[in-house]
N, C-alpha and C positions, 0 to 999 in steps of 0.2 A: 580451539582452533589452532592457529600457528603461534608458537611461542618458543622462547629460547629454553624452556624447561622441558617441554614435552613434544609437541608437534600437533599434528591435526588428527583427530579421531572421528571418522565418518559415522561410527556407531552412536556417537553422541550428538553430532550435528544433524543428521537426517531427521530424527524425531523432533528436534527443536524446530527445524525449519517446516516440518509438516504441520506442527502445532501453530507456528506463526501464520502459515498460509490459511489454515482453518480461521484463526482470529481475524486475519484481513478480510476474508470473505464475509465474516459476521459484520465487521465494521462497514463493509461495502453495502450490504443488505440494509443495515440500520440507516445509513446515509440516503440510500435510494427510497426507502420508505419515507424518510424525512422530506425529501425533495418532492415526493408525490403530495404529501400533506401541504407543503409550503406552496405548491402550485395552486392548490384549491384555495388557500387563504389569499393569495394574490388575486385571484378571480373575485374572491368575496370583497376585498378591499377596493378593487376597481368598480365593482357594482355600487358600493357605498360612497364612491367618489373620493376615496382616501389614497390619493396618488402617491403622496410621500411614503406612507407606510407600505404600499405596494412595491414602490421602488426599492425600498430598503430590503424587503423580503426577496425581491428578485435578485439583488446583489448577493444575499446570502445563499440563494440557490446556485449561482454561478460559482461561489467559493466552494460550496459542497460538491459541485460537479468536478471542479479541479481537484479536490481532495480524493474523490473517487477515482480519477485518472491516476493520481499518485499512488493509490492503493494497488491499482492494476500493475504499474511498474514494479512496485515492491513485490508483488505476488510473482511476477515473472522472474525477477532477480532471485528470489528464494527458490523458485522452481529450478532455475539454472544451476545454482549452487547445490541443491539437493540432488539433482540428476548427475552432476559431475563430482560428487563427493568422493567416490573411490578413485577417480583420476587425481584429485587434489591431495588425497592421502599419500599417494606415491612421491609427491614433491616435497622437497626439503623447505621450500619457502613459497610463500604465496606468489602465483604468477603475476608478472608486471601488468599485463592487460587486465586481469581481474581487480587489482588494486585500484587502477585508474577508472575502471567501469564503475565500481561501488562508490568512489570518491565523488565522481562527478554526477552521479544520479542523486 
């Protein structure tokens, strides 16, 4: 990417970002399927009157949902950098706004 020895090479970054986006989509699908199974198990726990287990499973579902939202943000950021790779290649240093956008996410 940006370094004092070389610079930024879009030809190396674009494929890496595309692969990252594919992996993120796989992780999202895996979590989504896990949530669907967990919802069924929560219903089963409630039928069996195991409220505490159902509550713990519901908390895990909420955490997984937040994780999926984080994956969405990561995917959007990867797409942004990938689409602007040629523009970034022309810069000598990483643009100030991009540094702060990536740090605060």
